VMD Tcl script that draws the C-alpha trace (Angstrom):
set ca {
  {62.87 -39.79 94.22}
  {60.79 -42.56 92.65}
  {58.10 -40.08 91.60}
  {60.70 -38.04 89.74}
  {62.12 -41.17 88.14}
  {58.65 -42.15 86.92}
  {58.23 -38.64 85.52}
  {61.56 -38.88 83.69}
  {60.64 -42.25 82.21}
  {57.23 -41.02 81.11}
  {58.65 -37.94 79.38}
  {60.91 -40.22 77.33}
  {57.97 -42.45 76.40}
  {56.07 -39.33 75.32}
  {58.86 -37.91 73.15}
  {60.63 -40.92 71.69}
  {58.54 -43.20 69.42}
  {61.31 -45.82 69.64}
  {60.70 -46.28 73.37}
  {58.39 -49.27 73.85}
  {58.22 -49.69 77.61}
  {59.27 -48.15 80.89}
  {61.60 -51.07 81.56}
  {63.36 -50.50 78.25}
  {63.80 -46.82 79.07}
  {65.10 -47.58 82.56}
  {67.67 -50.10 81.37}
  {68.68 -48.90 77.90}
  {68.62 -45.08 77.85}
  {71.98 -43.49 78.75}
  {70.40 -40.03 78.96}
  {68.28 -41.21 81.88}
  {71.29 -42.86 83.53}
  {73.34 -39.66 83.15}
  {70.62 -37.64 84.87}
  {70.48 -40.12 87.75}
  {74.24 -39.91 88.21}
  {74.02 -36.12 88.01}
  {71.53 -35.91 90.84}
  {73.88 -37.81 93.11}
  {76.86 -35.75 91.99}
  {74.93 -32.46 92.32}
  {73.89 -33.36 95.87}
  {77.52 -33.98 96.76}
  {78.60 -30.75 95.07}
  {76.06 -28.61 96.92}
  {76.93 -30.24 100.27}
  {80.63 -29.48 100.07}
  {81.77 -32.84 98.71}
  {83.31 -31.32 95.60}
  {85.74 -34.10 94.75}
  {83.12 -36.82 95.16}
  {80.72 -34.87 92.96}
  {83.35 -34.56 90.23}
  {84.23 -38.24 90.53}
  {80.57 -39.26 90.09}
  {80.40 -36.95 87.05}
  {83.56 -38.55 85.66}
  {82.16 -42.04 86.23}
  {78.92 -41.06 84.52}
  {80.86 -39.72 81.54}
  {82.77 -42.98 81.25}
  {79.60 -45.10 81.42}
  {77.21 -42.98 79.33}
  {79.29 -40.70 77.10}
  {77.48 -37.71 78.61}
  {79.39 -35.17 80.68}
  {77.39 -33.05 83.11}
  {79.28 -30.95 85.61}
  {77.93 -31.60 89.12}
  {77.44 -27.86 89.58}
  {74.96 -27.63 86.69}
  {71.27 -27.27 87.52}
  {68.95 -29.66 85.68}
  {65.17 -29.37 85.86}
  {62.48 -32.04 85.74}
  {61.34 -34.05 82.69}
  {64.59 -33.32 80.84}
  {65.25 -35.76 78.00}
  {68.79 -36.30 76.72}
  {68.18 -38.33 73.55}
  {71.00 -40.64 72.39}
  {73.30 -38.39 74.39}
  {76.76 -39.36 73.20}
  {79.05 -36.33 73.29}
  {76.74 -34.06 75.29}
  {78.65 -31.61 77.51}
  {76.90 -29.41 80.08}
  {79.08 -26.91 81.94}
  {79.28 -25.94 85.60}
  {77.05 -22.86 85.61}
  {74.58 -24.14 83.00}
  {70.90 -24.31 83.91}
  {68.45 -26.53 82.05}
  {64.75 -25.84 82.60}
  {61.88 -28.28 82.94}
  {60.84 -30.23 79.87}
  {63.94 -29.52 77.79}
  {65.15 -31.93 75.11}
  {68.86 -32.20 74.33}
  {70.21 -34.34 71.50}
  {73.62 -35.94 70.98}
  {76.70 -33.81 70.40}
  {75.29 -30.75 72.17}
  {77.57 -28.46 74.15}
  {76.30 -25.98 76.72}
  {79.65 -24.28 77.11}
  {81.28 -21.15 78.42}
  {83.38 -18.44 76.81}
  {84.84 -16.89 79.96}
  {87.80 -18.00 82.09}
  {86.73 -16.08 85.20}
  {85.74 -18.27 88.12}
  {82.60 -17.45 90.02}
  {80.86 -15.88 87.02}
  {77.90 -17.12 85.00}
  {79.82 -18.69 82.10}
  {77.30 -21.15 80.69}
  {73.82 -20.71 79.19}
  {70.45 -20.93 80.89}
  {67.74 -22.86 79.03}
  {64.14 -22.01 79.82}
  {61.29 -24.49 79.87}
  {60.60 -26.82 76.90}
  {63.69 -25.78 74.95}
  {64.90 -28.11 72.19}
  {68.65 -28.17 71.47}
  {69.25 -30.22 68.34}
  {72.08 -32.59 67.47}
  {75.53 -31.03 67.31}
  {74.43 -27.58 68.45}
  {76.77 -25.45 70.56}
  {75.31 -22.87 72.93}
  {78.21 -20.81 74.24}
  {78.01 -18.08 76.87}
  {76.16 -17.01 79.98}
  {72.98 -15.87 78.27}
  {69.38 -17.12 78.33}
  {67.47 -19.21 75.83}
  {63.78 -18.42 76.31}
  {60.93 -20.82 77.02}
  {59.93 -22.95 74.05}
  {62.87 -21.85 71.91}
  {64.61 -24.21 69.50}
  {68.27 -24.44 68.54}
  {68.75 -26.07 65.13}
  {71.18 -28.89 64.41}
  {74.85 -27.82 64.33}
  {73.94 -24.22 65.14}
  {76.39 -22.15 67.19}
  {74.46 -19.90 69.55}
  {76.40 -16.98 70.99}
  {73.58 -14.60 71.91}
  {70.21 -14.79 73.71}
  {67.29 -16.50 72.00}
  {63.81 -15.08 72.70}
  {61.02 -17.32 73.93}
  {59.42 -19.34 71.16}
  {62.05 -18.37 68.60}
  {64.31 -20.63 66.53}
  {68.05 -20.19 66.08}
  {69.86 -21.79 63.13}
  {73.22 -21.44 61.41}
  {76.79 -20.45 62.30}
  {76.66 -18.12 64.09}
  {73.04 -18.76 64.94}
  {70.51 -16.42 63.34}
  {67.31 -15.78 65.27}
  {63.94 -16.51 63.65}
  {61.19 -14.87 65.74}
  {58.16 -16.92 66.72}
  {55.20 -16.55 64.40}
  {52.30 -14.46 65.62}
  {49.93 -16.63 67.56}
  {52.33 -19.60 67.60}
  {55.03 -20.84 69.95}
  {54.76 -17.88 72.30}
  {52.50 -19.63 74.79}
  {54.75 -22.53 75.71}
  {52.40 -23.58 78.49}
  {49.64 -24.56 76.06}
  {48.67 -28.18 76.74}
  {48.42 -29.00 73.04}
  {51.82 -27.62 72.14}
  {53.34 -29.99 69.58}
  {56.77 -31.41 70.28}
  {59.20 -30.83 67.41}
  {61.89 -33.47 67.10}
  {65.40 -32.11 66.53}
  {64.06 -28.56 66.59}
  {63.03 -28.80 62.93}
  {60.00 -26.84 61.77}
  {58.82 -25.53 58.45}
  {60.19 -22.20 57.22}
  {63.04 -22.22 59.75}
  {65.95 -21.25 57.50}
  {66.37 -17.46 57.33}
  {68.55 -17.71 54.21}
  {65.88 -19.59 52.29}
  {63.31 -17.08 53.52}
  {65.47 -14.25 52.18}
  {65.95 -16.08 48.88}
  {62.22 -16.62 48.59}
  {61.62 -12.91 49.14}
  {64.12 -12.01 46.41}
  {62.60 -14.55 44.02}
  {59.07 -13.28 44.63}
  {60.23 -9.67 44.19}
  {62.04 -10.46 40.93}
  {59.00 -12.33 39.63}
  {56.73 -9.41 40.51}
  {59.06 -6.92 38.78}
  {59.17 -9.02 35.60}
  {55.38 -9.18 35.61}
  {55.12 -5.41 35.95}
  {57.69 -4.82 33.20}
  {55.83 -7.16 30.83}
  {52.59 -5.29 31.50}
  {54.30 -1.95 30.83}
  {55.72 -3.10 27.47}
  {52.35 -4.50 26.47}
  {50.68 -1.19 27.32}
  {53.33 0.78 25.41}
  {52.90 -1.51 22.41}
  {49.14 -0.92 22.40}
  {49.55 2.84 22.69}
  {52.08 2.97 19.87}
  {50.26 0.61 17.53}
  {48.31 3.44 15.88}
  {51.32 5.73 15.48}
  {53.53 5.89 12.40}
  {56.75 6.41 14.37}
  {58.81 3.27 14.56}
  {61.04 2.12 17.34}
  {58.72 2.87 20.24}
  {58.98 -0.73 21.37}
  {62.43 -2.33 21.03}
  {62.63 -5.72 19.44}
  {64.08 -7.27 22.56}
  {61.37 -5.88 24.85}
  {60.14 -8.49 27.31}
  {56.44 -8.65 26.54}
  {56.06 -12.07 28.18}
  {57.16 -13.49 31.53}
  {59.91 -16.10 31.59}
  {61.00 -15.98 35.23}
  {60.55 -19.47 36.76}
  {59.71 -18.44 40.30}
  {58.08 -21.75 41.25}
  {61.11 -23.74 40.14}
  {63.53 -21.49 42.03}
  {61.40 -21.61 45.17}
  {61.45 -25.39 44.95}
  {65.26 -25.33 44.78}
  {65.54 -23.29 47.99}
  {63.07 -25.59 49.72}
  {59.89 -23.52 49.64}
}
mol new
graphics top color blue
foreach p $ca { graphics top sphere $p radius 0.5 }
foreach p [lrange $ca 0 end-1] q [lrange $ca 1 end] { graphics top cylinder $p $q radius 0.2 }
display resetview
């Protein structure tokens, strides 16, 4: 028990730059307290003491602001940062090394008892502040759920899900897929560069429009050269775009690229 507690404290020291000492983590971090309460409640739940397990969960919610159903399965080195408003349902499973921020809900969409109603998080998953993961599906190892996202479908390993409903951004080739790599960088709040699929789509449209304007300008310049020695007038209209005016760099800056 004490070895696991030391592991939990160390994972918080590793991931939270505000944590200054193990004593501070032990006494001042409600996420750690909620996990300790959950272990007692989960033991009661799995040994037939259902009411006692629920009561411990209720007491933990009152003291920490974090509600974890005693039937939920929580792995090792899980860090619930800040924690206020976190709700983890009965059939939810949280893998080793996961990070869950405040306002997160691991909820269910089914009313049928005895079914898998809540999500399963793989190892090293980051669920950012305010995110809602709803349903009995899996979130793969190393995946990230962006702040305030609403996930209603599976997320592949190493991918990022953002938006309402959450849109899946696949992991980049050679990155994120190997979540067991010892040098894997922790990403606070699930935020990484180039994560917004809408801004990626906008960037693609901007680049395409810029390329088309460039090609059109080259065509008009070529036509003007070819018609310069001819006597026929009107080959090149007066409003022909011989120069580029499309401000691609400025537009890309506006969409955050």
